[in-house]
C-alpha positions as CSV (number, residue, x, y, z in Angstrom):
1,X,11.9,100.7,-10.9
2,X,13.3,99.7,-14.4
3,X,15.1,96.7,-12.9
4,X,12.0,95.6,-11.2
5,X,10.0,95.8,-14.4
6,X,12.7,93.8,-16.3
7,X,12.6,91.1,-13.6
8,X,8.8,90.9,-13.9
9,X,9.1,90.6,-17.7
10,X,11.6,87.8,-17.5
11,X,9.6,86.0,-14.9
12,X,6.5,86.1,-17.1
13,X,8.4,84.8,-20.1
14,X,9.8,81.9,-18.1
15,X,6.4,81.0,-16.7
16,X,4.9,81.1,-20.2
17,X,7.6,78.8,-21.6
18,X,7.1,76.3,-18.8
19,X,3.3,76.3,-19.2
20,X,3.7,75.8,-23.0
21,X,6.1,72.9,-22.5
22,X,3.8,71.3,-20.0
23,X,0.9,71.6,-22.3
24,X,2.8,69.9,-25.1
25,X,3.9,67.1,-22.8
26,X,0.3,66.4,-21.8
27,X,-1.0,66.5,-25.4
28,X,-1.9,62.8,-26.0
29,X,-2.2,63.4,-29.8
30,X,1.6,63.8,-30.2
31,X,3.7,60.6,-30.5
32,X,5.9,59.8,-27.5
33,X,9.6,60.5,-27.8
34,X,11.8,57.4,-28.3
35,X,13.8,56.4,-25.3
36,X,17.5,57.2,-25.9
37,X,20.1,54.6,-25.1
38,X,22.7,55.8,-22.7
39,X,26.0,54.5,-21.6
40,X,26.6,52.8,-25.0
41,X,30.2,52.0,-25.7
42,X,31.2,51.1,-29.3
43,X,34.5,49.7,-30.6
44,X,36.6,50.4,-33.7
45,X,38.2,47.7,-35.8
46,X,41.3,46.2,-34.2
47,X,43.1,47.0,-37.5
48,X,42.0,50.3,-39.1
49,X,41.0,50.4,-42.8
50,X,43.5,51.9,-45.3
51,X,41.3,55.0,-45.7
52,X,41.6,55.9,-42.1
53,X,44.2,58.5,-40.8
54,X,45.4,59.6,-37.5
55,X,45.3,63.4,-37.4
56,X,47.5,64.8,-34.7
57,X,46.2,68.2,-33.6
58,X,49.0,69.6,-31.4
59,X,46.7,72.4,-30.1
60,X,49.6,74.8,-30.7
61,X,48.0,77.7,-29.0
62,X,47.1,75.8,-25.8
63,X,49.4,72.8,-25.8
64,X,48.1,71.1,-22.8
65,X,45.1,70.0,-24.7
66,X,46.5,68.2,-27.7
67,X,44.4,65.6,-29.5
68,X,44.6,62.8,-32.1
69,X,41.5,62.3,-34.2
70,X,40.8,59.0,-36.0
71,X,39.4,60.1,-39.4
72,X,37.7,58.0,-42.1
73,X,38.5,59.9,-45.3
74,X,36.2,57.8,-47.4
75,X,33.1,59.1,-45.6
76,X,31.1,62.2,-46.8
77,X,29.9,63.8,-43.6
78,X,31.7,64.9,-40.4
79,X,29.5,62.6,-38.3
80,X,30.8,59.6,-40.4
81,X,34.4,60.8,-40.8
82,X,35.2,61.2,-37.1
83,X,35.6,57.7,-35.7
84,X,37.1,58.7,-32.3
85,X,39.6,60.9,-30.5
86,X,42.1,60.7,-27.7
87,X,44.3,63.2,-26.0
88,X,48.1,63.6,-26.4
89,X,49.2,66.2,-23.9
90,X,51.8,69.0,-24.3
91,X,53.4,68.6,-27.8
92,X,53.4,64.8,-27.5
93,X,54.4,62.3,-30.2
94,X,52.8,59.0,-31.2
95,X,53.7,55.7,-32.7
96,X,51.7,52.7,-33.8
97,X,51.8,48.9,-33.5
98,X,49.5,47.2,-35.9
99,X,50.5,43.8,-34.6
100,X,49.6,44.7,-31.0
101,X,46.7,47.0,-31.9
102,X,48.1,49.8,-29.9
103,X,49.0,53.5,-30.2
104,X,51.8,54.9,-28.1
105,X,51.8,58.5,-27.0
106,X,54.7,60.3,-25.2
107,X,53.1,63.0,-23.1
108,X,53.9,65.4,-20.3
109,X,51.8,66.3,-17.3
110,X,52.3,68.8,-14.4
111,X,51.0,68.3,-10.9
112,X,49.1,71.6,-11.0
113,X,48.0,71.5,-14.5
114,X,50.1,74.2,-16.1
115,X,52.8,74.2,-13.3
116,X,54.2,72.0,-10.6
117,X,56.1,68.8,-10.7
118,X,56.7,67.5,-14.3
119,X,55.9,63.9,-15.2
120,X,56.8,62.3,-18.5
121,X,54.5,59.4,-19.4
122,X,54.2,56.9,-22.3
123,X,50.4,56.2,-22.6
124,X,49.4,53.0,-24.3
125,X,46.1,53.4,-26.1
126,X,44.0,50.5,-27.4
127,X,43.2,51.0,-31.1
128,X,39.7,49.4,-30.8
129,X,38.4,51.1,-27.7
130,X,40.6,54.3,-27.8
131,X,40.9,53.7,-24.0
132,X,44.3,53.8,-22.2
133,X,45.4,50.3,-21.3
134,X,48.7,51.1,-19.6
135,X,51.4,53.6,-19.1
136,X,55.1,53.9,-18.4
137,X,56.5,56.7,-16.3
138,X,60.0,58.3,-16.8
139,X,62.1,58.3,-13.6
140,X,63.4,61.6,-14.7
141,X,61.4,63.8,-17.2
142,X,63.4,64.2,-20.4
143,X,61.4,63.1,-23.4
144,X,61.6,65.1,-26.6
145,X,59.0,68.0,-26.6
146,X,58.7,69.9,-29.8
147,X,57.0,70.0,-33.2
148,X,55.4,66.6,-33.9
149,X,57.7,64.0,-35.5
150,X,57.1,60.5,-37.0
151,X,60.3,59.0,-35.6
152,X,60.3,60.3,-32.0
153,X,58.2,57.2,-30.9
154,X,59.3,54.1,-32.9
155,X,58.5,50.4,-32.4
156,X,61.3,48.0,-33.5
157,X,62.1,44.3,-33.2
158,X,58.6,43.2,-34.5
159,X,57.1,45.6,-32.0
160,X,58.7,44.0,-29.0
161,X,60.7,47.2,-28.1
162,X,59.7,50.8,-28.3
163,X,62.1,53.7,-28.7
164,X,61.3,57.1,-27.3
165,X,63.5,60.1,-28.1
166,X,64.8,62.3,-25.3
167,X,66.1,65.9,-25.6
168,X,67.1,68.1,-22.7
169,X,69.1,69.3,-24.8
170,X,71.3,66.2,-24.1
171,X,70.1,63.5,-26.6
172,X,69.3,59.9,-25.8
173,X,66.7,57.2,-26.5
174,X,64.6,55.4,-23.9
175,X,64.1,51.7,-24.6
176,X,60.8,50.2,-23.4
177,X,59.9,46.5,-23.4
178,X,56.3,46.3,-24.7
179,X,55.7,42.9,-23.1
180,X,56.5,44.0,-19.6
181,X,55.8,47.7,-20.2
182,X,59.0,48.7,-18.4
183,X,61.9,50.9,-19.2
184,X,64.8,48.6,-19.8
185,X,67.5,51.0,-20.9
186,X,68.5,54.5,-21.9
187,X,71.1,54.9,-24.7
188,X,72.9,58.2,-25.1
189,X,73.1,59.5,-28.7
190,X,75.4,62.5,-28.3
191,X,74.6,65.2,-30.9
192,X,72.2,63.0,-32.7
193,X,68.4,62.9,-32.7
194,X,65.4,60.8,-33.8
195,X,65.2,57.0,-34.0
196,X,64.9,55.5,-37.5
197,X,64.5,51.7,-37.5
198,X,67.7,50.0,-38.6
199,X,68.1,46.3,-39.1
200,X,66.2,43.8,-37.0
201,X,66.8,45.4,-33.6
202,X,68.5,48.8,-34.0
203,X,68.0,52.4,-34.9
204,X,69.8,55.3,-36.4
205,X,69.9,58.9,-35.4
206,X,70.6,62.0,-37.5
207,X,73.6,64.0,-36.2
208,X,74.3,67.7,-36.3
209,X,77.8,67.1,-37.7
210,X,76.4,65.6,-40.9
211,X,76.5,62.0,-40.0
212,X,74.2,59.2,-39.0
213,X,74.8,57.2,-35.8
214,X,73.6,53.5,-35.9
215,X,72.8,51.8,-32.6
216,X,72.5,48.0,-32.2
217,X,70.5,46.5,-29.3
218,X,70.2,43.1,-27.7
219,X,66.8,41.5,-27.2
220,X,66.8,42.8,-23.6
221,X,67.4,46.4,-24.9
222,X,71.0,46.5,-23.8
223,X,73.5,48.3,-26.0
224,X,75.7,46.2,-28.3
225,X,77.4,48.8,-30.5
226,X,77.2,52.3,-31.9
227,X,78.7,53.2,-35.3
228,X,78.9,56.7,-36.9
229,X,78.8,57.1,-40.6
230,X,81.1,59.3,-42.6
231,X,79.9,62.9,-43.1
232,X,77.5,63.1,-46.0
233,X,76.0,66.6,-45.7
234,X,76.9,70.0,-44.3
235,X,74.6,71.4,-41.7
236,X,75.5,75.0,-42.6
237,X,75.7,74.8,-46.4
238,X,73.4,71.9,-47.4
239,X,71.2,70.8,-44.5
240,X,68.7,67.9,-44.8
241,X,65.4,67.4,-43.1
242,X,65.0,65.1,-40.2
243,X,61.7,63.9,-41.9
244,X,62.1,60.8,-44.1
245,X,60.0,58.3,-46.0
246,X,60.8,54.5,-45.8
247,X,60.5,52.3,-48.9
248,X,61.5,48.6,-48.5
249,X,64.1,49.4,-45.9
250,X,65.6,52.5,-47.5
251,X,65.0,55.9,-45.9
252,X,64.8,58.9,-48.3
253,X,66.0,62.2,-46.7
254,X,65.3,65.3,-48.7
255,X,67.6,68.3,-48.4
256,X,66.6,71.9,-48.1
257,X,67.8,72.7,-51.6
258,X,66.1,69.9,-53.5
259,X,68.2,66.7,-53.4
260,X,67.3,63.4,-51.7
261,X,69.7,61.1,-49.9
262,X,68.8,57.4,-50.0
263,X,70.0,55.6,-46.8
264,X,69.8,51.8,-46.6
265,X,68.6,50.9,-43.1
266,X,68.3,47.1,-43.7
267,X,71.6,46.2,-42.1
268,X,73.0,46.8,-38.6
269,X,74.6,50.1,-39.8
270,X,73.0,52.7,-42.0
271,X,74.5,52.9,-45.5
272,X,74.3,56.3,-47.2
273,X,73.8,56.2,-50.9
274,X,74.5,58.8,-53.6
275,X,72.0,61.7,-53.6
276,X,70.0,62.7,-56.6
277,X,68.0,65.7,-57.7
278,X,64.3,66.2,-57.1
279,X,64.2,69.2,-59.4
280,X,65.2,69.8,-63.1
281,X,67.5,72.6,-64.1
282,X,64.6,74.7,-65.1
283,X,62.8,74.1,-61.8
284,X,66.0,74.9,-59.9
285,X,66.2,78.2,-61.7
286,X,62.7,78.8,-60.2
287,X,64.0,77.8,-56.8
288,X,61.6,74.9,-56.4
289,X,62.4,73.3,-53.0
290,X,60.8,71.0,-50.4
291,X,59.1,72.5,-47.4
292,X,56.7,71.7,-44.6
293,X,56.4,70.0,-41.3
294,X,55.3,66.4,-42.2
295,X,56.5,67.0,-45.7
296,X,57.3,63.5,-47.0
297,X,55.6,60.1,-46.8
298,X,55.5,56.9,-48.9
299,X,52.9,54.4,-50.2
300,X,53.1,50.7,-50.6
301,X,54.1,50.9,-54.3
302,X,57.6,52.3,-54.1
303,X,56.6,55.9,-54.4
304,X,57.4,58.8,-52.0
305,X,55.3,62.0,-51.9
306,X,56.8,65.4,-51.0
307,X,55.6,68.9,-50.6
308,X,57.3,71.4,-52.9
309,X,57.2,75.2,-53.3
310,X,58.7,77.7,-55.8
311,X,60.8,80.8,-54.9
312,X,62.5,78.9,-52.1
313,X,65.1,80.6,-50.0
314,X,66.7,80.4,-46.6
315,X,63.9,80.1,-44.0
316,X,61.2,78.7,-46.4
317,X,61.9,75.1,-45.6
318,X,59.1,74.8,-42.9
319,X,56.5,76.8,-44.8
320,X,54.9,74.0,-46.9
321,X,54.2,74.0,-50.6
322,X,51.7,74.5,-53.4
323,X,52.3,71.1,-55.0
324,X,52.9,67.5,-54.1
325,X,55.5,65.7,-56.2
326,X,55.4,61.9,-56.5
327,X,58.6,60.0,-57.2
328,X,59.3,56.4,-58.2
329,X,62.2,55.8,-55.8
330,X,63.9,52.9,-57.6
331,X,63.8,54.7,-60.9
332,X,64.7,58.1,-59.4
333,X,62.1,59.8,-61.5
334,X,59.0,61.9,-60.9
335,X,55.8,60.3,-62.0
336,X,53.2,62.8,-60.9
337,X,52.6,66.4,-59.9
338,X,49.6,67.1,-57.7
339,X,48.4,70.7,-57.9
340,X,46.9,71.5,-54.5
341,X,43.6,73.4,-54.1
342,X,45.3,75.4,-51.3
343,X,48.8,75.6,-49.8
344,X,49.9,72.4,-48.0
345,X,51.7,72.3,-44.7
346,X,51.9,68.5,-43.9
347,X,50.9,65.3,-45.7
348,X,50.4,61.6,-45.2
349,X,49.8,58.8,-47.6
350,X,47.4,55.9,-47.0
351,X,48.6,52.3,-47.4
352,X,47.0,49.6,-49.6
353,X,46.3,49.3,-53.2
354,X,44.8,52.7,-53.8
355,X,47.0,55.4,-52.1
356,X,45.3,58.6,-50.9
357,X,47.1,61.8,-50.0
358,X,45.8,63.8,-47.0
359,X,47.2,67.3,-46.8
360,X,46.9,70.0,-44.1
361,X,45.7,73.4,-45.4
362,X,47.3,76.0,-43.1
363,X,45.0,78.8,-44.2
364,X,42.0,77.4,-42.4
365,X,43.5,74.2,-40.9
366,X,41.2,72.0,-42.9
367,X,42.4,68.7,-44.6
368,X,42.3,68.0,-48.3
369,X,42.2,64.5,-49.8
370,X,43.7,63.6,-53.2
371,X,43.9,60.5,-55.3
372,X,47.6,59.5,-55.1
373,X,47.5,57.9,-58.5
374,X,45.8,60.5,-60.6
375,X,46.3,63.6,-58.4
376,X,42.5,64.3,-58.5
377,X,41.1,66.4,-55.6
378,X,38.5,64.3,-53.8
379,X,37.1,66.3,-50.8
380,X,37.9,68.5,-47.9
381,X,37.7,67.2,-44.3
382,X,36.9,70.0,-41.9
383,X,34.8,71.3,-39.0
384,X,35.6,68.3,-36.8
385,X,37.1,70.4,-34.0
386,X,40.5,70.7,-35.4
387,X,42.7,73.7,-34.7
388,X,46.3,73.0,-35.6
389,X,46.6,69.5,-37.2
390,X,50.4,69.7,-37.7
391,X,51.2,66.1,-38.3
392,X,49.2,63.4,-40.2
393,X,49.8,59.6,-40.0
394,X,48.6,56.8,-42.1
395,X,46.4,54.6,-39.9
396,X,49.2,52.1,-39.3
397,X,52.9,51.5,-39.9
398,X,54.2,48.0,-40.5
């Protein structure tokens, strides 16, 4: 009997609601609702403004649903900040071509969603429409699948060729011709990973034995020569990060303990320079060290920015930092310390005349924006659907 009464009550409430809505709809004194436009498709600029960033949310806790958000950090509200979004599936990696107006995403799919036959795909996204405009399928799945990296998908040769890193754990690099959108070669890089642009048409990879291996390619993507450098660090005693910042053809690799190694990548073979300290004697006594995921980036004015933390020890290198230190690379000196509002996990620096620093706050996975010249905190960017924005990218890389 009680169930019957409940059903009668709900039926009466529903009927009352419908009658009230009908009465309002028939009330001629109310202004008519405007007709909403449907099916509207808008486009973004072919070249994104300097204030825009690509925020790579790897969806760490459900990796088959990764996303990249296009964020305008100059805007005040979420509705204005979010310019668009596209998916990057299963711990993918992205690269950009400003010249072509394209974003490249290395992704992995399975025929039954979370199981079945694996397929590795390079998806080519149009920067203006954020629509897929092409794809390249690996004949054998093997692309690098791990924490997001900036140099796992790398355009070279004036964006004519694209390099995609493979890791099975055998290491190699797949070469894609971006004009034909075809795989033209696969180059083995035994014991060496990542693809840092080197010379006009080449790349270097960081090796576990403390070396760099430089690879020269022909225009058709065929291999010309590979050269290994001398050992310049010890993986056991003084490891370095695979993350680096490029300034005028020189890559700056920080070490776990607080040095930085400049590597000239302008020629056909990487030339390792003399390392120098990021920390003073007093700071070293406090165990200040670099740390984070996307922990280092550069602006257009010869500065690199790096996350630093005190009380560093073995195992703290991935944890992030409480400050961002800014260095004038040519002078080998620190020019600014940015005190973060909260702990930082990853950062990216905008291009252009006025550099802005965007930092991931791992406590609530929001983003914090700072003036790269003064260190002033500007705003937080949050509540746009983000979960684990582990890697941040400036809106283009030339």
